[in-house]
N, CA, C and O of each residue as an XYZ file, in Angstrom:
480
protein
N       5.016      6.365    -10.471
C       6.013      5.876    -11.538
C       6.810      7.150    -11.446
O       6.485      8.150    -10.805
N       7.953      6.975    -12.210
C       9.291      7.732    -11.992
C       9.852      7.845    -13.228
O       9.511      7.012    -14.068
N      10.841      8.912    -13.605
C      11.537      9.361    -14.543
C      12.356     10.222    -14.264
O      11.983     11.131    -13.523
N      13.498     10.215    -14.681
C      15.176     10.831    -14.304
C      15.679     11.569    -15.331
O      15.882     10.959    -16.381
N      15.956     12.846    -15.283
C      16.412     13.610    -16.221
C      17.014     15.192    -15.992
O      17.586     15.411    -14.924
N      16.920     16.017    -16.738
C      17.748     16.801    -16.569
C      16.366     17.974    -16.793
O      15.535     17.723    -17.665
N      16.252     19.023    -16.077
C      15.654     20.123    -15.661
C      16.174     20.966    -17.252
O      17.286     21.365    -17.598
N      14.783     21.006    -17.992
C      15.044     22.130    -19.260
C      14.250     23.245    -19.548
O      14.307     23.928    -20.571
N      13.434     23.406    -18.497
C      12.652     24.463    -18.580
C      11.488     24.433    -17.272
O      10.959     23.490    -16.685
N      11.356     26.037    -17.110
C      10.621     25.880    -15.634
C       9.832     27.003    -16.404
O      10.308     27.946    -17.037
N       8.410     26.653    -16.185
C       7.173     27.514    -16.549
C       6.609     28.490    -15.647
O       6.600     28.261    -14.437
N       6.156     29.513    -16.106
C       5.742     30.399    -15.105
C       4.304     29.739    -14.352
O       3.440     29.075    -14.925
N       4.332     30.093    -13.064
C       3.036     29.803    -12.182
C       2.225     30.017    -12.459
O       2.154     31.033    -13.150
N       1.015     29.301    -12.181
C      -0.257     30.110    -12.481
C      -0.929     29.348    -11.327
O      -0.718     28.153    -11.121
N      -1.726     30.088    -10.609
C      -2.857     30.375     -9.838
C      -4.560     31.154     -9.784
O      -5.077     31.962    -10.555
N      -4.999     30.605     -8.736
C      -6.518     31.616     -8.970
C      -7.008     30.944     -7.233
O      -6.341     30.455     -6.321
N      -8.219     31.183     -7.375
C      -8.960     31.032     -6.302
C      -9.997     30.113     -6.670
O     -10.776     30.468     -7.554
N     -10.161     28.744     -6.017
C     -11.457     27.992     -6.544
C     -12.552     28.204     -5.973
O     -12.536     29.103     -5.133
N     -13.618     27.614     -6.165
C     -15.229     28.027     -6.114
C     -14.809     28.135     -4.648
O     -14.609     29.284     -4.256
N     -14.627     27.076     -3.707
C     -14.831     27.210     -2.399
C     -14.143     28.543     -1.771
O     -14.588     28.957     -0.701
N     -13.376     29.032     -2.224
C     -12.245     30.539     -1.950
C     -11.312     30.127     -1.507
O     -10.999     30.660     -0.443
N     -10.466     29.119     -1.972
C      -9.295     28.784     -1.507
C      -8.399     29.060     -2.304
O      -8.743     28.714     -3.434
N      -7.263     29.585     -2.280
C      -6.339     30.008     -3.169
C      -5.676     28.991     -3.533
O      -5.572     28.196     -2.599
N      -5.027     28.549     -4.750
C      -4.208     27.686     -5.525
C      -3.095     27.963     -6.163
O      -3.024     29.050     -6.738
N      -2.090     27.136     -6.202
C      -0.854     27.733     -7.153
C      -0.543     26.270     -7.560
O      -0.651     25.255     -6.872
N      -0.043     26.434     -9.121
C       0.996     25.198    -10.075
C       1.776     25.837    -10.407
O       1.752     27.063    -10.512
N       2.941     24.827    -10.722
C       4.004     25.147    -11.833
C       4.165     24.135    -12.556
O       4.082     22.975    -12.151
N       4.458     24.549    -13.911
C       5.114     23.325    -14.932
C       6.337     23.304    -14.879
O       6.970     24.264    -14.440
N       6.963     22.090    -15.362
C       8.582     22.037    -15.721
C       8.633     21.033    -16.750
O       7.641     20.363    -17.040
N       9.795     20.897    -17.337
C       9.961     19.801    -18.523
C      11.279     19.420    -17.973
O      12.013     20.112    -17.268
N      11.504     17.990    -18.481
C      12.597     17.524    -18.154
C      12.752     16.526    -19.248
O      11.778     15.898    -19.662
N      14.143     16.335    -19.805
C      14.603     15.225    -20.485
C      15.515     14.152    -20.065
O      16.423     14.244    -19.239
N      15.131     13.053    -20.787
C      15.939     11.582    -20.535
C      16.987     11.933    -21.144
O      17.231     12.860    -21.916
N      17.836     10.755    -20.548
C      19.613     10.623    -21.192
C      19.399      9.374    -21.984
O      20.374      8.648    -22.177
N      18.546      9.134    -22.334
C      18.365      7.559    -23.259
C      19.220      8.079    -24.792
O      19.718      9.133    -25.186
N      19.089      6.995    -25.222
C      19.685      6.792    -26.640
C      18.450      7.739    -27.753
O      18.709      7.960    -28.936
N      17.656      8.014    -27.344
C      16.666      8.832    -27.813
C      15.987      9.451    -26.857
O      15.034      8.867    -26.341
N      16.410     10.943    -26.384
C      15.963     11.764    -25.370
C      14.631     11.751    -25.666
O      14.209     11.755    -26.823
N      13.679     11.729    -24.318
C      12.326     11.967    -24.803
C      12.283     13.093    -23.180
O      12.864     12.940    -22.106
N      11.327     14.186    -23.660
C      10.721     15.044    -22.628
C       9.655     14.799    -21.924
O       8.892     13.887    -22.242
N       9.477     15.464    -21.021
C       7.828     15.246    -20.086
C       7.810     16.564    -19.237
O       8.698     17.079    -18.559
N       6.613     16.919    -19.470
C       6.102     17.921    -19.018
C       5.494     17.881    -18.006
O       4.361     17.500    -18.299
N       5.601     18.113    -16.583
C       4.852     17.545    -15.245
C       4.692     19.009    -14.631
O       5.355     20.038    -14.766
N       3.466     18.669    -13.850
C       3.544     19.921    -12.456
C       3.453     19.697    -11.349
O       2.970     18.625    -10.984
N       3.875     20.607    -10.484
C       3.814     20.393     -8.982
C       2.489     21.612     -8.410
O       2.305     22.790     -8.718
N       1.689     20.612     -7.397
C       0.418     21.778     -7.078
C       0.908     21.736     -5.448
O       1.263     20.890     -4.627
N       0.695     23.201     -5.520
C       0.458     23.721     -4.244
C       1.793     24.489     -4.101
O       2.819     24.119     -4.673
N       1.712     25.721     -3.202
C       3.006     26.492     -3.081
C       3.769     26.004     -2.268
O       4.970     26.110     -2.516
N       3.327     25.273     -0.970
C       4.293     24.428     -0.115
C       5.210     23.554     -0.856
O       6.433     23.624     -0.736
N       4.508     22.607     -1.738
C       5.386     21.851     -2.532
C       6.132     22.641     -3.493
O       7.348     22.457     -3.455
N       5.678     23.519     -4.389
C       6.877     24.050     -5.246
C       7.806     25.020     -4.541
O       8.737     25.371     -5.266
N       7.807     25.606     -3.195
C       8.830     25.906     -2.487
C       9.861     25.016     -1.901
O      11.023     25.359     -1.680
N       9.177     23.450     -1.587
C       9.961     22.539     -1.105
C      10.684     21.811     -1.855
O      11.638     21.119     -1.501
N      10.235     21.949     -2.958
C      11.143     21.170     -4.296
C      12.283     21.993     -5.343
O      13.095     21.533     -6.146
N      11.959     23.387     -4.957
C      12.840     24.278     -5.569
C      13.553     23.854     -6.458
O      14.777     23.970     -6.397
N      12.798     23.151     -7.687
C      13.551     22.761     -8.558
C      13.954     24.076     -9.472
O      13.279     25.102     -9.549
N      15.187     23.822    -10.139
C      15.956     24.788    -10.953
C      16.113     24.053    -12.239
O      15.943     22.854    -12.462
N      16.510     25.112    -13.118
C      17.017     24.734    -14.949
C      18.172     24.163    -14.493
O      18.823     24.581    -13.536
N      18.477     23.048    -15.285
C      19.945     22.590    -15.475
C      20.347     21.599    -13.998
O      21.495     21.252    -13.721
N      18.946     21.218    -13.062
C      19.312     20.126    -12.379
C      19.097     18.534    -13.101
O      18.506     18.161    -14.115
N      19.727     17.964    -12.257
C      19.235     16.351    -12.380
C      18.148     15.557    -11.404
O      18.361     15.186    -10.250
N      17.167     15.428    -12.020
C      16.400     14.930    -10.732
C      15.674     13.548    -11.429
O      15.766     13.182    -12.601
N      14.898     12.885    -10.272
C      14.094     11.949    -10.368
C      12.629     12.440    -10.039
O      12.430     13.104     -9.021
N      11.787     12.171    -10.748
C      10.300     12.875    -10.583
C       9.628     11.405    -10.468
O       9.604     10.421    -11.207
N       9.021     11.761     -9.021
C       7.658     10.335     -9.102
C       6.774     11.219     -9.010
O       6.782     12.238     -8.318
N       5.594     10.636    -10.076
C       4.567     11.251    -10.164
C       3.140     10.024    -10.643
O       3.229      8.834    -10.947
N       2.177     10.726    -10.564
C       1.065      9.857    -11.048
C       0.290     10.721    -12.178
O       0.112     11.938    -12.210
N      -0.080      9.816    -13.008
C      -0.690     10.514    -14.370
C      -2.285      9.794    -14.314
O      -2.682      8.646    -14.111
N      -3.028     11.244    -14.636
C      -4.452     11.070    -14.683
C      -4.994     11.731    -15.800
O      -4.193     12.555    -16.240
N      -6.236     11.673    -16.535
C      -6.545     11.844    -17.442
C      -8.294     12.670    -17.082
O      -9.150     12.156    -16.360
N      -8.414     13.815    -17.703
C      -9.572     14.137    -17.420
C     -10.672     14.704    -18.829
O     -10.059     15.151    -19.799
N     -11.645     14.688    -18.887
C     -12.846     15.237    -20.155
C     -13.116     16.827    -20.050
O     -13.497     17.412    -19.036
N     -12.928     17.218    -20.904
C     -13.581     18.851    -20.811
C     -14.091     18.668    -22.133
O     -13.380     17.979    -22.865
N     -15.307     19.186    -22.688
C     -15.990     19.724    -23.610
C     -15.440     18.436    -24.634
O     -15.121     18.738    -25.784
N     -15.347     17.125    -24.226
C     -15.541     16.031    -25.513
C     -14.291     15.787    -25.750
O     -13.886     14.907    -26.510
N     -13.549     16.618    -25.059
C     -11.960     15.828    -25.582
C     -10.912     15.776    -24.281
O     -10.927     16.679    -23.444
N     -10.040     14.688    -24.190
C      -9.288     14.142    -22.889
C      -7.733     14.671    -22.953
O      -6.924     14.780    -23.874
N      -7.696     14.932    -21.637
C      -6.291     15.858    -21.308
C      -5.454     15.018    -20.107
O      -5.970     14.790    -19.013
N      -4.519     14.725    -20.352
C      -3.929     13.734    -19.360
C      -3.043     14.959    -18.342
O      -2.616     16.045    -18.732
N      -2.957     14.441    -17.118
C      -2.220     15.361    -16.027
C      -1.118     14.502    -15.479
O      -1.468     13.433    -14.980
N       0.234     14.820    -15.495
C       1.548     14.545    -14.824
C       1.698     15.030    -13.428
O       2.487     15.965    -13.293
N       1.248     14.696    -12.620
C       1.565     15.662    -11.203
C       2.594     14.872    -10.246
O       2.404     13.802     -9.668
N       3.693     15.663    -10.242
C       4.601     15.086     -8.976
C       4.118     15.060     -7.696
O       3.470     15.944     -7.136
N       4.500     13.903     -7.223
C       4.421     14.144     -5.787
C       5.876     13.911     -4.940
O       5.836     14.010     -3.713
N       7.051     13.627     -5.557
C       8.205     13.510     -4.901
C       8.974     13.724     -5.764
O       8.918     12.916     -6.691
N      10.144     14.993     -5.898
C      11.330     15.217     -6.615
C      12.326     14.954     -5.864
O      12.266     15.336     -4.695
N      13.628     14.157     -6.382
C      14.828     13.823     -5.653
C      15.865     14.570     -6.608
O      15.725     14.785     -7.812
N      16.764     14.860     -5.921
C      18.205     15.331     -6.809
C      18.843     13.858     -6.973
O      18.695     12.840     -6.297
N      19.572     14.115     -8.070
C      20.072     12.950     -8.573
C      21.893     13.445     -8.616
O      22.297     14.322     -9.380
N      22.626     12.834     -7.837
C      23.937     12.863     -7.421
C      24.750     12.977     -8.817
O      24.594     12.100     -9.666
N      25.547     13.978     -9.023
C      26.192     13.882    -10.375
C      27.354     13.351    -10.256
O      28.293     14.037    -10.658
N      27.623     12.143     -9.743
C      28.975     11.350     -9.854
C      29.138     10.853    -10.971
O      28.225     10.737    -11.788
N      30.509     10.431    -11.193
C      30.913      9.369    -12.128
C      29.972      8.179    -12.672
O      29.437      7.574    -11.743
N      29.667      7.736    -13.852
C      28.697      6.704    -13.914
C      29.517      5.552    -13.151
O      30.728      5.599    -12.937
N      28.782      4.667    -12.833
C      29.627      3.062    -12.156
C      30.112      2.473    -13.444
O      29.465      2.447    -14.491
N      31.605      1.891    -13.213
C      32.341      1.178    -14.083
C      32.963      2.430    -14.741
O      34.060      2.005    -15.103
N      32.900      3.605    -15.069
C      33.519      4.572    -15.901
C      34.929      4.644    -15.155
O      35.114      4.979    -13.985
N      35.914      4.238    -16.132
C      37.394      5.001    -15.862
C      37.905      5.877    -15.448
O      37.854      6.965    -16.021
N      38.576      5.682    -14.293
C      39.065      6.762    -13.629
C      40.148      7.558    -14.583
O      40.945      6.875    -15.226
N      40.186      8.901    -14.677
C      40.935      9.841    -15.508
C      42.091      9.916    -15.007
O      42.237     10.574    -13.977
N      43.160      9.283    -15.590
C      44.910      9.326    -14.908
C      45.284     10.029    -16.175
O      45.036      9.689    -17.332
N      46.134     11.411    -15.590
C      47.043     11.913    -16.739
C      48.405     11.113    -17.349
O      49.103     10.417    -16.611
N      48.625     11.253    -18.438
C      49.617     10.426    -18.967
C      51.151     10.713    -18.257
O      52.063      9.892    -18.168
N      51.152     11.783    -17.897
C      52.417     12.449    -17.301
C      52.474     12.695    -15.730
O      51.424     13.072    -15.208
N      53.629     12.513    -14.896
C      53.386     12.834    -13.534
C      53.181     14.322    -13.812
O      53.547     14.666    -14.936
N      52.691     15.250    -13.054
C      53.002     16.841    -12.981
C      54.331     17.274    -13.051
O      55.151     16.511    -12.540
N      54.812     18.455    -13.628
C      56.067     18.685    -13.681
C      56.163     19.871    -12.269
O      55.179     20.576    -12.046
N      57.265     19.976    -11.496
C      57.619     21.040    -10.655
C      58.453     21.767    -10.952
O      59.629     21.437    -10.797
N      58.098     23.013    -11.484
C      58.385     24.254    -11.993
C      58.933     25.222    -10.910
O      59.553     26.254    -11.167
N      58.675     24.834     -9.851
C      59.177     25.690     -8.510
C      60.226     25.346     -8.045
O      60.473     25.635     -6.874
N      61.228     24.568     -8.890
C      62.639     24.152     -8.051
C      63.648     25.176     -8.801
O      63.856     25.498     -9.971
N      64.134     25.501     -7.612
C      65.355     26.484     -7.928
C      66.517     25.913     -8.547
O      67.577     25.785     -7.933
N      66.362     25.581     -9.691
C      67.951     24.634    -10.370
C      68.505     25.758    -11.142
O      68.067     26.328    -12.141
N      69.723     25.972    -10.347
C      70.868     26.789    -11.294
C      71.101     26.406    -12.812
O      71.293     27.297    -13.639
N      71.087     25.464    -13.061
C      71.345     25.136    -14.574
C      70.060     25.333    -15.360
O      68.973     24.852    -15.039
N      70.325     26.164    -16.528
C      69.200     26.404    -17.418
C      69.503     25.928    -18.367
O      70.359     26.575    -18.971
N      69.093     24.765    -18.971
C      69.664     24.383    -20.336
C      68.909     24.546    -21.673
O      68.964     23.841    -22.681
N      68.109     25.783    -21.391
C      67.369     26.245    -22.231
C      68.093     27.283    -23.227
O      68.669     28.177    -22.608
N      68.184     27.358    -24.447
C      68.862     28.031    -25.585
C      68.466     29.731    -25.772
O      69.108     30.496    -26.490
N      67.412     30.065    -25.054
C      66.597     31.265    -25.105
C      66.846     32.101    -23.739
O      66.259     33.167    -23.551
């Protein structure tokens, strides 16, 4: 699955040591879509190497490829949205958008015209 949007929050990384003695690190991010009714999604990136590789910053436009999984803990179920790939979105003008053209050609004020017809 994938979702595109703007990164609006970068949460503090969490880490620890597993039962087998391996260190782990996870960081969560929040993106907001640009739909008529914007949606927010909190996803995580697992592993220090992936966190550094993706290098996600607030304000970036990204497409997040992720998997959803659920787990049970003490009789309650929790969803996990884990990113496995993050692409930067090019911030070009949308297809079909009109080109912005100034209404008048630019005026060259550098011409040294001796005639000055301004009254002041």
